[in-house]
C-alpha positions in Angstrom: 110.4 86.0 141.6 110.3 83.3 144.5 113.9 83.2 144.9 113.7 87.4 145.4 110.8 87.5 147.8 112.7 85.2 149.9 116.0 86.8 149.7 114.2 90.0 150.4 112.5 88.2 153.6 115.7 86.9 155.0 117.4 90.4 154.4 114.9 92.5 156.0 114.8 90.5 158.9 118.6 91.0 159.4 117.9 94.8 158.9 115.2 94.9 161.3 115.2 97.2 164.3 118.2 99.2 162.2 117.6 103.2 162.6 117.1 104.9 159.7 118.8 108.1 160.0 122.9 107.2 158.8 125.7 107.8 161.0 126.8 111.1 158.6 129.8 112.9 160.5 131.3 116.2 159.8 134.9 117.1 161.0 138.4 118.4 159.8 139.8 116.4 157.1 142.7 114.2 159.8 140.1 114.0 162.5 139.7 109.8 162.6 136.3 108.7 164.1 136.4 107.2 168.0 135.9 104.0 166.3 136.8 101.5 163.6 134.4 101.5 160.3 133.2 98.5 158.8 133.4 99.6 154.9 131.6 97.5 152.7 131.2 99.9 150.1 132.4 103.2 149.3 131.1 106.1 147.4 130.9 109.9 147.1 128.5 112.6 148.2 127.1 116.0 148.8 127.5 117.0 152.6 126.9 120.0 154.8 130.1 121.9 154.2 131.1 120.3 150.6 131.5 117.4 148.7 133.1 114.2 151.0 134.3 110.3 150.4 131.7 108.2 152.2 132.0 104.2 154.0 129.1 102.8 154.1 128.7 99.8 156.4 126.8 96.2 155.8 123.4 97.8 157.0 123.9 100.8 154.5 125.1 103.4 157.3 126.6 106.2 155.9 129.8 108.1 157.3 131.5 110.8 155.4 135.1 111.3 155.9 136.0 115.2 155.9 134.7 117.9 153.4 136.0 119.6 150.6 135.1 122.2 147.9 135.6 119.7 145.3 132.9 117.9 143.9 134.4 114.3 144.2 133.5 111.4 141.6 134.5 107.9 141.8 136.1 106.1 145.1 139.0 103.6 144.4 139.8 101.1 147.3 143.3 100.2 147.4 144.2 96.0 147.5 145.5 97.0 151.6 142.1 97.0 152.5 142.5 99.9 154.7 142.9 103.0 152.3 140.7 104.4 149.3 141.4 107.3 146.8 138.4 109.6 146.1 139.1 111.4 142.7 137.4 115.3 141.9 135.0 115.2 138.8 136.4 117.5 136.2 137.4 120.0 136.4 138.6 118.7 139.9 142.3 119.7 140.5 142.1 117.2 143.9 142.1 113.5 144.6 141.7 112.7 148.2 143.5 109.4 150.2 141.6 108.7 152.8 141.5 105.4 155.9 138.1 104.1 155.4 138.3 102.2 158.6 139.6 105.1 160.4 137.6 107.4 158.9 140.1 110.1 158.2 142.0 112.2 155.3 145.8 111.1 155.0 146.7 113.3 151.7 145.9 114.5 148.8 147.7 114.7 145.2 147.0 116.7 142.3 146.9 116.4 138.4 149.8 117.3 136.1 150.4 120.5 135.0 148.0 121.8 133.2 145.5 119.4 133.5 142.5 118.4 135.3 141.1 115.2 136.6 138.0 113.5 135.4 137.2 111.8 137.9 138.8 108.3 137.9 141.5 106.5 138.8 142.6 103.1 139.3 145.1 101.5 142.1 147.5 98.6 139.9 150.9 96.9 140.8 149.4 95.5 143.9 148.5 98.8 145.2 152.0 100.4 144.8 151.1 101.9 141.8 148.0 104.5 140.7 146.5 105.5 137.4 144.9 108.8 136.8 142.9 109.8 133.6 143.6 113.6 133.0 142.9 116.0 130.8 144.7 119.4 129.4 142.5 122.3 130.2 143.9 124.1 126.9 143.0 121.2 124.3 140.9 118.7 126.0 143.9 115.7 125.3 143.7 113.1 127.5 146.4 112.0 129.6 146.9 108.6 131.9 149.2 109.2 134.8 151.3 106.2 136.6 152.1 107.5 140.5 153.8 105.9 143.1 152.1 105.4 146.1 155.1 105.8 148.4 156.3 108.9 146.7 152.9 110.9 147.7 151.6 109.7 144.5 154.6 111.4 142.3 154.1 110.9 138.6 156.5 108.1 137.5 155.1 107.9 133.9 152.4 109.1 131.8 151.0 108.2 128.4 148.2 109.5 126.1 144.9 108.5 126.3 144.6 108.0 122.5 141.8 110.6 122.6 139.9 113.4 123.9 138.2 113.7 126.9 138.9 110.6 128.8 136.3 109.7 131.6 137.0 106.3 133.1 139.6 103.9 132.9 140.3 100.2 134.4 142.7 97.0 133.3 141.3 94.4 132.1 141.9 91.4 129.8 145.9 92.3 130.1 145.3 95.9 128.6 144.3 99.6 130.2 141.4 100.2 128.6 140.3 103.8 128.6 136.7 105.4 127.7 137.3 108.7 126.1 134.2 110.6 126.2 135.0 113.5 123.5 133.0 116.0 124.0 130.9 115.7 127.6 127.1 115.6 127.1 125.6 118.5 128.6 128.1 121.0 129.0 128.6 124.4 127.2 130.7 122.8 124.6 127.8 120.3 123.8 125.7 123.0 122.6 125.0 122.3 118.8 127.2 119.7 118.9 126.3 116.4 116.7 129.7 114.4 117.0 131.4 113.4 119.9 134.2 112.4 119.1 134.8 109.4 121.6 136.5 106.2 121.5 137.8 103.2 123.4 141.5 102.8 123.8 143.7 99.6 124.6 146.8 100.6 125.7 149.5 98.4 126.8 149.5 98.6 130.7 153.2 99.0 131.0 154.5 101.4 128.3 151.1 102.6 127.5 151.4 102.1 123.5 148.4 101.9 122.0 146.9 98.3 120.9 143.5 99.3 119.4 141.3 101.8 119.4 137.5 101.1 118.8 135.0 103.6 117.7 130.6 103.4 117.2 129.8 103.8 113.8 128.8 106.7 112.5 125.1 106.6 112.9 126.2 106.4 116.4 128.6 109.2 116.6 126.9 111.7 118.9 127.1 109.0 121.9 129.5 109.8 124.3 131.5 107.1 125.8 132.1 107.7 129.3 132.3 104.5 131.8 133.5 101.1 132.4 133.2 98.1 134.3 134.8 94.7 133.8 134.9 91.2 135.2 137.8 88.8 136.7 137.9 87.2 133.0 138.3 90.5 131.4 134.8 91.0 130.3 134.5 94.8 129.6 131.4 96.8 129.2 131.3 100.6 128.6 128.2 103.1 129.0 127.0 105.6 126.8 126.1 109.4 127.2 123.8 111.0 124.1 124.8 114.8 122.8 121.7 114.8 120.6 118.0 114.4 122.2 116.5 114.1 118.8 114.1 111.4 119.7 115.9 108.7 118.4 116.7 105.5 121.0 120.4 104.4 120.5 121.6 102.1 122.6 123.7 103.1 125.8 125.5 100.2 126.4 128.1 98.0 124.7 130.5 95.0 125.3 133.9 96.2 124.6 135.7 93.1 122.3 138.5 92.2 120.2 136.8 93.3 117.4 135.2 96.2 118.2 132.4 97.5 120.4 129.0 95.2 120.5 125.7 96.9 121.5 123.4 95.5 123.9 119.7 94.4 123.1 117.0 96.3 124.8 113.5 97.6 123.9 113.5 100.9 122.3 110.9 101.8 125.5 113.6 101.2 127.8 116.4 103.4 125.7 113.9 106.4 125.8 113.2 106.0 129.6 117.3 106.7 130.0 116.9 109.5 128.6 120.1 109.8 126.6 122.1 109.2 129.6 123.3 106.6 131.3 125.9 107.4 134.7 127.2 104.2 136.0 127.5 100.9 135.5 128.4 97.8 137.2 128.9 93.8 136.8 127.5 91.5 139.9 129.9 89.5 141.4 129.6 86.3 138.9 130.2 88.5 136.0 126.7 87.4 134.5 124.3 90.9 134.8 125.1 93.9 134.2 123.3 97.1 135.4 123.2 100.2 134.1 122.0 103.9 136.3 120.2 107.1 134.9 119.5 109.8 137.2 118.1 111.5 134.6 115.4 108.6 133.5 115.3 107.6 137.5 115.4 103.9 136.9 118.4 101.2 137.1 118.3 98.4 133.8 119.8 95.2 134.5 121.1 92.8 131.4 122.6 89.5 130.8 126.0 89.2 130.4 125.0 88.2 126.6 123.3 91.9 126.1 119.8 90.1 126.1 117.7 92.9 128.5 116.1 91.6 132.2 114.2 94.8 133.0 114.3 98.3 135.2 113.5 99.3 138.4 112.5 103.5 139.3 114.8 104.7 141.3 114.9 108.4 141.1 118.1 110.3 141.0 119.9 107.0 141.3 123.1 106.8 139.9 125.3 105.2 142.0 126.0 101.2 141.1 128.3 98.5 142.9 128.1 95.0 143.2 127.3 92.9 146.3 129.7 89.7 147.6 126.6 87.8 146.1 125.8 86.7 142.4 122.8 88.6 141.1 122.7 91.7 143.3 123.8 95.3 143.4 123.7 98.0 145.9 122.4 101.7 143.8 122.2 105.0 145.5 120.9 108.2 144.8 121.2 112.0 145.1 117.8 112.1 146.9 120.3 110.0 150.0 118.6 106.6 149.2 120.5 103.6 149.2 118.7 100.2 147.4 119.4 96.9 147.0 118.6 95.2 143.8 118.7 91.9 142.8 117.7 89.7 139.7 117.5 85.8 139.3 118.0 86.8 135.1 114.4 86.6 134.4 113.0 89.5 136.5 114.0 92.5 139.0 113.2 93.0 142.8 114.1 95.8 145.7 115.3 93.3 148.7 116.3 96.3 150.9 115.7 100.0 150.8 117.1 102.2 153.3 116.4 106.3 153.3 117.8 109.7 154.8 121.3 109.0 153.9 123.5 112.1 151.9 123.3 113.5 148.4 125.0 110.6 146.8 126.8 111.3 143.7 127.5 109.4 140.8 129.4 106.3 142.0 129.5 103.9 144.4 132.2 100.4 144.6 132.4 97.2 146.5 135.2 97.6 149.7 138.1 95.2 148.2 
């Protein structure tokens, strides 16, 4: 813990003297801030009057951008360094393009006819196109829509996600990886269900053709595969939520490999501590460590890349996770307005800095490009 303690003293020195209350500004969707924002991370949150994208500064100060009635979920920064898109969570029908420096909403767009957004999307092709995962209202079948940014995010192509209830999607290892969650836990459809019907599909990123579909073994069929993270080398991890609360401690984190899904390792009490639910997953800047957050278990857990368990830290209603620009560090946010900096040296974990008084952060945070 020596290195963690030194890092903590250094960081706290830099943060000393800061006000505890964040900058949370409320205004019209098109109204810009009176100064440019320094966006280190992006998130979404519940704010007075609804839900909004949130810009987080290096000192964790939070500024909301506009407000709307639909719950926003994931924020995807554009490679242009200026804009980002926040996508509404299922059954949302709005995605919001905003200027993360000026703090203003620029545009909104909707899913394809008869569909809803599942909360996630990704910029591709250098930011010229945007991919969104969408779900058919009636059948639950998934679609990946490819949109042209300069054409107002108009759909130019769409492909089947090769599964039911897709939730997350990202480009990795030369493929488009889609987490088809199947039946979503803790919904009316999940009552009495024991098989989620989830999978991880790898699609051709140009044509959408299916390259492979990986499913879990029969004894893990109750797991809904939902959230993804990947590194620069294509290493990809998917996190799960369990339909069943039957006392069995099933692994909730898997590496996506060429021959299927490989479970991460952890003591049984650690899996139980996550309380059947991982709401967010992230790789650190080095790609050596993986963090997973459980708002139901009120904790953040960390593993080495090879699947070896490092440990957990408590964070009440904590779910948002993002890397920092330094190896072995993660930003975590909570629904109670806390922002926490977590560090690991591969043997232990520590809290390097903490700030309270922020908005009611939603499930995700992301490092701004």
